N, C-alpha and C positions, 0 to 999 in steps of 0.2 A: 537172258536173265533167269537165273536156277528158279524153277517150281514144283512144289512138292503140294501131295495132298496128303493131308490130317483126316482119320476117320476114327472114331470110336462107335460101339453101343448106341449113344446114346450124345446131343449135339442141343446145346442151350444156347440159343444167339441173344437174348436180352435185344432185340428187336421191339419195337413198337407194340408188336403183338406177344413178346415175349414167347417167340415161336420156340419149340421142340422141335427138333429131328432123329425119327430113328434111325438108326444107321446113317447119321448124317456123315459131313464131307466139308471140309474146307480146301479149298487150294490157295494158295499162298505162292503169290511171286516178287519175288525181291522182299521188302519188307510191308508190303501190301495185300488184302485180301482181292482175292482174283472172282472167286468164284463162292458160294455157298447154295447146299442143298443132297438130298441124298446121294451115297455114294457111287450107286449102281450110273444117274446120271451123269455124275462128275468123272466118274473111268472112262466112259461113252466120248466127252466129248472132248477130254483134256489129254495128252500125252506128260506125263506127269510120275513120278518116283510117290509112292504110297506106302506112308507109314501111319499103320493100323494099330490104335492102343486098345483094342478090344475092351475089359469090361473096365469102363473110363467114362466117364461126363467129358467131354469139352466144352469147353465155356470162357468167357472173357476172362484175360487178368483182374483182379481185383485191385482197387485203387485205396492207398492207405490215403485219405485226403489232412491226415495232421499226422505228426511224428513229431520226437525229437532223437536222435541219434543217441548214443548214453552207455556208459557203463558202470552204474550204480544199481544194476536189478538187486532186489531182496534186501537192500542197504537204507533205501530211504523208506521208513515204515511208519504208520501209526499216527500220524498229525492231519490235520486240516490242508486247503491248500496256501494258507498266506505263510502259517506258523511254516510249512512244508518247506515253501520256496525260501524260508528266512534263514533256517537249520539246516539244512541239508544242499540245497539246489543251489541258489546264491553264491554259498562258500564254495559252493564247488565250483564254477563258473569262475569265482577269482582267480583261482586258483589253478587253473585249467590250462594246457600249453598244447600248440598243434600238433605232435602226436599222437598224446593222449583223444583228440578230437578224431582225427581220421583214423586212429584205431577200430573209434565208437562208430563211424559210419560203416567201415568195411564188416565189422559182424553183425550190425543190423541191415545193411544190404541184402547181404547174403543168407539170414535167419528170414529174412519178408521175402525172398526169393525161392526157398525153399521152400514157403508156406504159398504158394502162390499168386503173393502181392509184382504186379509188374510195374508198378506206377508208385513213387510215395511223395509226400510233401514234405520235407524233412526239415525242421526251425533249427537249428542249431550255431556253430560255431567254426570257426577255423574252415572255412568250408569250402574252400579248393580243396583238401586232402580231404572232400566227401565228392567235389567232383571226380575226382581223378578212382576213387573208389566206385560211383556210378557208372564211370565210362568203363571201367575197365571188369566190372560184376556183370553191366551189360544190361542194369536196369533203367528204367522210365523214374527221372528224379524231378521235381520242383524244389528248387534250392531257399529258404525263406532265412537269412540273416538272424541270429537272437540281436537284434538292435537295441542298445539300450542309449539316449540320448540326453542324459540329465547325470548334473553333479554326483548322485549319490551313483549312480550304476554307468560308471566312466569304466567298468570291467569288461563289459559286454563288446557286439560290435559296433562298428561305427555305422553311419552313412555312407561314411568315406569309404571302410572297408567294403561296404554291402557294391556301393557303385564299382569298386575296382574287379568283384567278384561278375559282374553282371558283362563288364566290359571284353574278361578273358573267358567265362563260361557260359553265356546265357546263348542257345540256338546250338552247342557244340555236341556232339557224338551225333551225328549225323541227327540234330532235333532232338534229342535224346532228352538232353539235358537245360533244363529252364532258369532261370534264376527271378524271381520275385525280391521285393523291395518290403523287407520284415521291422515289426515293431513287438518286443516282448508282451507290452500290454500300452497301454496309451500311459498309465501311472510310470511307465519308466520312460517318458519325456519332456523334457520342459515345454513349456509353452512353446518362446518361441522357435521350437523348434518342429511343433507338427504339421509345418504347412512344407519345409523341407521334404517329409516323406512322402508326401502328395506327390509334389513339384516329380522327384524323382522315378516314380511309377510312369508319370504321365510322361517324360520324358523319352525312357524307356519304350512305351507302350505294355508295358508288364504288370501283374498281378501285385495288391497289397495283401498280406496275411499277418493277424494277431490276434490276441486270446480277447475275448470279453465275454460278459457277465456268466463267468465261471462259475461264482459264489455271493451268496446273496450280501455277505460284508462290504462287496463293490458297489452295489447299488445306493448306501448308505453313503459310501467316500463320492460317490458322483454326483449325490445328493449336495453333500457339501459343498464342495468345489465346485459345480458347474449349474449345479439348481435341475436339473436333469436326469432324465437315466442315460442307460449310456451308451443304446443306440443311438436316440437321437441326439446326444453329445456327438456322437461318431458323424450322422450324417452330417450335424451343424458343423463340425471341424472341416467338411471335405474329404473324409477317409472313404468316402463309395464312388468318388470319381473317377479313381484308377476304371481300365478295361474289365477288371477280374477281382474283385474283393471277397474276402476267405476269413469266415469269422470262427475263430474255435470254439467251440461248450455250447454256448448261448442257451446256458440255464434256466437262467433269471429274467423270462423275458416278462412280459406283458402282450398285451393281444395289440398297442400301438407302435408299439416294436415291430412283431410279426410283421405287420402292414407297412412299416419303412421298411423291412427287407425284401420284402415281396417287391413293390413297388421301387424298388433303386439293383434287384438284380443280384440281391450280396448274395453269395454261397452260403453256405452252414457245415461245418465239420462236426457231426455228432459223436463224441467219445464215452460211451456207454460205461466202457468196464473205469476208465478211471476219475469219470464222477462218481461210481460206486466206490473205489478204491478210500479217496479223499473224500468220501463225506459231503459233496457240493452239492448232490440233486441230482435231479432227473428233466433234463432237456423235454421240450411240449413238442415232442419232433412229429406229432399226428397234426397239430396245429400248422405247421410249419408247411409239409406238403399240403394241407388242403387248402393254401393258402401259395402254393404254387414254388415253396422258397425250394432253391435245390439244393439236398441234404446230403451229403457223402456221410460215409464211415470213417474215424478213424484211432486208432492206438492206441494216439498220444504215444507219452516214450517208452522205453523199459521199465525206468522206474516206478511209472503211476499205473503199468500194466503188470504188467512182469514176463509180458509174451507182446511178441509183435507178428500173433497167429490172426489176421484179421475173419475166420471162419467161425473162431472163439469171438470174437465181436458181432459180427451178425449174429449171432444166436442171444448174446447177453443184449443187442438192441431190439430183437424180439420180445422178448422175456421181460425186459424193464416197460417199452412202452405198454405190455398187456399190464401190465402189475401196477402203471400208474394210471390208466383209464379201468383199472378193476373190469377187463373186456376182454377175453379170451379171443375174440377176431383183432383185434388191434394189432397195427405193425404185420401181417400177415407174410408170409414168406417172399415170397415176388415184390411188395414191396421193399424189403429189406436185400432180397440179391440186388434188384436196381437200386438203391441206395449205397453197394458197392462197387457198382459195374456203371452204368450208362448214365445215373444221378450223380455220383462220384465225379464222376467228369467231366458231366453239366456243371459241380460247383466251382473246378478250376478251369471252365471255360475251355476246353478240352476234347469236348463229346461229337464233335466233328470229327475227330481222328483215330479214339478209343472207346473205349467203355461197350461195344458191342462188338458180336461176328456179323460184320456186314462188308458187302461191297463196297470197298475202296478208301474200309479204313487200315489202320495202322496191322498190324498180324502180331497183336498181343493178346496170348492165348493160353488157357490152364489145361491139362487134362488131370481129372480127379478119379482116383480108386472107386470102383463099387464092387469090389470081391472082398469087404471089409466087412466083420458083425454088425459093424456101425450103420452099412449103410443096408443089411439086407434087412427085410427085402425090399427090393425096387423095384418099381412097379411102374412104366415108364410111360401107359397108356392107360386110358379107362376109366370106370368109377372111381377107383380107389388111388387116382394115378400121387405117387408122391414124390417123386423126383425132386424138386423144390423144398418139399421137406425137411429131405434128407439134408439138402446140400446148405442147409441154414442152422438144422436142430441137432443134425448128429454126422457132418464131415467135421475132419479137424485139419489143422494145417499137411499135421504129417503124412495124409491122404495124398498129397498133389506127386503123382510121377510123371509131369513135365511141366517146365515154363518153359513159352519161347516171348522174347519182347523183340520188337521189329522185326520178325520174321529169322529170330536167332533163337536157339535153343539153349539158354542160359543152366537150366537145370534139368535133369533126363535119368530116368529111373531112380529118380528120387537123391539122385547127386550131383551137387552144385558141380558146374566144371569148368567156370572159368577162375576160381580161386580154390587153395585148399585150406579146408574149414580148419586141421589142427591147426595150420599156421596162424589164420587166423583169431584162433582161439587159445593161441600162445601169446600172441603176440597183445592179449587183452590184458592174459594174467603177468604179465609184463610189467604194464604201465601201471594196471591199478593199486598196487600197493604203493608207490609212489604218489599216485593223484592222493588217495586216503591222506598218505600222513602228511601231507603239505595243508590239504582242508583241517586236517586233524592240529594242526601247528595254527591258523587261520582261527579256529575255534576256540583255542585256548586262549589266546589275544584277545578275543572280542566275543564273550561268553554270550551276550543277548545274538552274536548270531550276524550277520548283513542285513541293513538297514529294509527293516518294513515299508512297503509299498502304502500299506495301509493301518 
């Protein structure tokens, strides 16, 4: 089995002690991490070729806990979430075609890999194309179809198409591709279909993912329909029965809902940039963490974030937490790094495999350059140790020099090795005009847009 030693000036393990090793090294054997320690020790103990990244930090690959592939970047602006869905997003879904969806996944997975993301939870459409993109680019993906089982949303994916994706792609690409059961939002399924989502996840022993508590208006509609808050509704309907349940956003939670999430082991994907852009509010992240809830970080889609750079979202996570609490010590850099790595892995039930650089785990590793103005000065030890602060508050995805997933390097020297970026960009420019024209035609015939859930 092929073995190699990766080394750099600093190694951030994100293990239980947040251990940092100066001149650290990782022995990668096949797709697994076989040893971790100082370079001098690994060189002596193991006969393997050495790849020295020099002025870099080696760290676990970032985990994007909530994303939507798409090609609407910069064209869906200036509306709160439900109006945004009605006028921009759902009309796009009405006219989306399989090739559009596949092209979107190719460009989004490429962008993610280039910026150090090794695992993406992607809720999207026609995801056989997404699976092909993930398989070829080499990323790790949790594919979650946008299912709508309601007469008003019959243009989304269905439970039937979700099951086909499970049958054909779950566990493929040497285990890099997992398929979950997805629901756009509880309001996008009629009540007679709710149990079918849960049963499908239980049948395949897989996870369930949806949006919840994203905007304040949702709470009033939940109270009107069910006389309860959103998390209590999801619990009582059985949506927390699957092996893993992950909820995106969770901005408008009360203490009782946080307790329910903690009691049922439900993961939360925090989306700070999206929540700011759509003026949805600020999630109570510190309360969730203090309750023991596994909170990951998500970019959300390119249309509600405008980039898929997890380093950008880490900084916003930290700053938004400080602003929300009016406490400069809130959500410190180590907490945020854990949310983007090991806690993000825990939120999707994969912390036994990814999220930290530890022996036995999958070799999902990135190298971040430190020889840049924004990472200077870099102090890797002593009283003014600032490595973690620089990674959260200073680094950008463009500083990523190398991305390894499952033991394979897919980005090297800042360049994607597994696909041609110019070709992917050209494909987007080819499909977008027709997609926008079809959406415009729908909106001309339907001046109020798609049916609003609330």
